C-alpha atoms as one frame of an Amber mdcrd trajectory, in Angstrom:
protein
  11.780   5.931 -23.264   9.982   4.107 -26.067  10.174   7.149 -28.337  13.896
   7.398 -27.671  14.740   3.893 -28.866  12.246   4.176 -31.699  14.037   7.336
 -32.839  17.391   5.539 -32.839  15.978   2.751 -35.010  14.184   5.071 -37.408
  17.299   7.226 -37.727  19.278   4.165 -38.798  16.712   3.384 -41.485  16.739
   6.988 -42.711  20.546   7.008 -42.791  20.617   4.432 -45.583  18.225   6.262
 -47.868  20.170   7.311 -51.022  19.323  10.987 -50.507  20.740  10.944 -46.970
  23.732   8.756 -47.812  24.903  11.533 -50.106  25.103  13.833 -47.079  26.616
  11.350 -44.643  30.321  12.076 -45.036  30.002  15.733 -46.052  30.170  17.254
 -42.527  33.192  15.194 -41.481  35.029  15.829 -44.751  34.448  19.584 -44.531
  35.613  19.579 -40.896  38.770  17.652 -41.784  39.528  19.917 -44.734  39.034
  23.024 -42.593  41.187  21.914 -39.662  43.651  20.116 -41.915  44.249  23.370
 -43.799  44.726  25.302 -40.556  47.093  22.608 -39.277  49.149  22.854 -42.462
  49.744  26.556 -41.887  49.814  26.835 -38.093  50.983  23.435 -36.809  54.387
  24.681 -35.643  52.826  27.654 -33.862  50.327  25.343 -32.168  53.099  22.977
 -31.065  55.039  25.889 -29.565  51.911  27.180 -27.810  51.002  23.801 -26.317
  54.670  23.315 -25.382  54.629  26.575 -23.422  51.483  25.484 -21.601  53.046
  22.110 -20.865  56.104  23.844 -19.445  53.892  25.382 -16.740  52.700  22.001
 -15.486  54.281  19.486 -13.071  54.703  17.087 -16.001  57.457  19.209 -17.509
  59.304  19.274 -14.175  58.908  15.508 -13.876  60.399  14.908 -17.331  63.299
  17.245 -16.574  64.015  15.664 -13.201  64.174  12.179 -14.688  66.304  13.361
 -17.620  63.696  12.414 -20.189  62.856  15.946 -21.227  63.221  14.856 -24.847
  59.806  13.212 -24.436  58.188  16.632 -24.096  58.011  17.100 -27.873  56.185
  13.792 -28.296  53.845  14.564 -25.410  53.093  17.976 -26.927  52.219  16.436
 -30.286  49.965  13.820 -28.695  48.190  16.483 -26.608  47.647  18.630 -29.676
  46.132  15.714 -31.585  43.882  14.914 -28.614  42.761  18.542 -28.550  42.060
  18.602 -32.287  39.961  15.413 -32.268  36.973  16.851 -30.355  37.312  20.142
 -32.245  36.918  18.307 -35.566  33.856  16.432 -34.255  32.268  19.636 -32.952
  32.898  21.328 -36.305  31.260  18.391 -38.102  28.215  18.708 -35.833  27.999
  22.425 -36.598  28.206  21.772 -40.343  25.444  19.187 -39.979  23.284  21.616
 -38.026  23.670  24.485 -40.488  23.866  22.738 -43.869  22.396  19.234 -43.574
  19.553  19.559 -41.067  17.160  21.545 -43.319  17.462  18.846 -46.001  17.093
  16.005 -43.501  14.083  17.573 -41.757  12.224  17.956 -45.054  13.111  14.390
 -46.046  12.105  12.781 -42.743   9.017  14.968 -42.392   7.719  14.056 -45.846
   8.436  10.313 -45.512   7.712   9.584 -41.851   5.416  12.393 -40.666   3.447
  13.473 -43.771   0.360  14.498 -41.770   2.300  16.649 -39.312   1.397  20.255
 -40.084   4.292  22.665 -40.566   3.866  25.756 -38.384   7.339  27.240 -39.044
   8.097  28.386 -35.508  11.818  28.540 -36.191  13.905  30.725 -38.493  17.294
  30.567 -40.193  18.577  33.339 -37.923  17.204  31.458 -34.935  19.067  28.343
 -36.024  22.336  30.244 -36.448  21.901  31.971 -33.072  21.124  28.643 -31.409
  24.258  27.083 -32.941  26.389  30.029 -31.795  25.091  29.928 -28.216  25.420
  26.132 -28.034  29.015  26.298 -29.257  30.045  29.083 -26.871  28.557  27.301
 -23.854  30.149  24.016 -24.933  33.593  25.647 -25.287  33.277  27.294 -21.869
  32.248  24.017 -20.242  35.051  22.210 -22.067  37.662  24.715 -20.848  36.383
  24.683 -17.252  36.331  20.889 -17.041  39.563  20.269 -19.004  41.775  19.788
 -15.870  39.478  16.968 -14.700  40.073  15.083 -17.968  43.450  14.012 -16.577
  41.805  11.769 -13.993  40.298   8.315 -14.430  36.487   8.438 -14.226  36.027
  12.112 -15.237  38.134  11.468 -18.347  35.520   8.919 -19.435  32.333  10.614
 -18.246  32.965  14.292 -19.073  33.382  13.902 -22.866  30.097  11.978 -23.012
  28.231  14.551 -20.905  29.600  17.505 -22.868  28.814  15.839 -26.178  25.287
  15.055 -24.943  24.751  18.702 -24.045  26.027  19.963 -27.405  24.008  17.479
 -29.476  20.681  18.134 -27.785  21.212  21.902 -27.727  22.233  22.027 -31.392
  19.683  19.708 -32.964  16.482  20.144 -30.949  15.881  23.590 -32.471  16.567
  22.546 -36.064  14.531  19.353 -35.677  11.410  21.321 -34.701  11.925  24.595
 -36.577   9.781  23.671 -39.595   6.941  21.848 -37.861   6.464  23.299 -34.367
   5.150  26.680 -33.332   7.096  28.655 -30.742   4.745  27.495 -27.987   4.922
  23.882 -29.149   8.715  24.024 -29.165   8.735  24.954 -25.479   6.170  22.294
 -24.647   8.133  19.585 -26.458  11.262  20.542 -24.511   9.272  20.443 -21.284
   7.779  17.011 -21.936  11.028  15.554 -23.274  13.089  16.647 -20.276  16.033
  14.438 -19.460  15.403  12.169 -22.456  17.007  14.725 -24.772  20.214  14.384
 -22.752  19.947  10.590 -22.515  19.623  10.419 -26.293  22.669  12.681 -26.613
  24.684  10.503 -24.227  23.850   7.338 -26.184  24.770   9.026 -29.452  27.967
  10.444 -27.933  29.332   6.918 -27.529  29.195   6.458 -31.312  31.492   9.444
 -31.811  34.323   7.642 -30.027  34.125   4.519 -32.208  36.514   4.602 -35.199
  34.803   4.513 -38.623  31.339   4.867 -37.050  32.210   8.393 -35.961  32.449
   9.341 -39.645  28.699   8.779 -39.934  27.791  10.037 -36.469  27.004  13.743
 -37.176  24.267  12.971 -39.708  22.990  10.012 -37.681  22.768  12.193 -34.560
  20.816  14.802 -36.502  18.419  12.151 -37.820  17.891  10.701 -34.345  16.914
  14.100 -32.965  14.596  14.757 -35.911  12.755  11.482 -35.357  12.626  11.930
 -31.601  11.458  15.557 -31.623   8.890  15.105 -34.395   7.611  11.993 -32.635
   7.200  13.996 -29.439   5.463  16.797 -31.343   3.094  14.305 -32.967   2.180
  12.869 -29.572   1.737  16.357 -28.131  -0.749  17.306 -30.834  -2.657  14.048
 -30.470  -2.972  14.642 -26.729  -0.878  11.640 -25.673   1.037  11.840 -22.395
């Protein structure tokens, strides 16, 4: 676990480098612009769609029975906002993976791991495919588990677990693509095991903190770069 906490600390130091600070808000801003533009054009359609879904649930019957059906519009709006929040964060993570990670990997590699040979086991197409697969699996898991989000403990635990899965699946490939060979990539994943998910779970908590979540996509990427390159360095030196 030492590498895990070391990665979190090193990622924080890297975050405040001027070159990285310039990237920090870019993913979140692009995600907000994208979904804000879609909301501008399709908000009413989305409200109607969510309203129709709400009408099929016991909640709609409850509001009607207690003559407070006028609350349905407010509930629909709140639900739509709650649905858009994770979508914006996921989009920001994707932007970070595709646009920011190559820059961050080169920066961190040159400054913190200058003697780590680059074996270029990953490719741009591999990165895009990895991002696509990670997103599809995340969406499927999100849809399957969505009904459980209405209950107490699952509503707290599930977002963290899903975010942990997405973060580790997205960033582990990009973090190692430049430096690890294909065989080394598999060996790093094998030796890292559950720690990749633990790191994702810790980082997921940051995404639910106002203001801090604006910096979280780039910070998460940096944490996985430091962790994965640290593991690769230990692997090559023969450390357990």
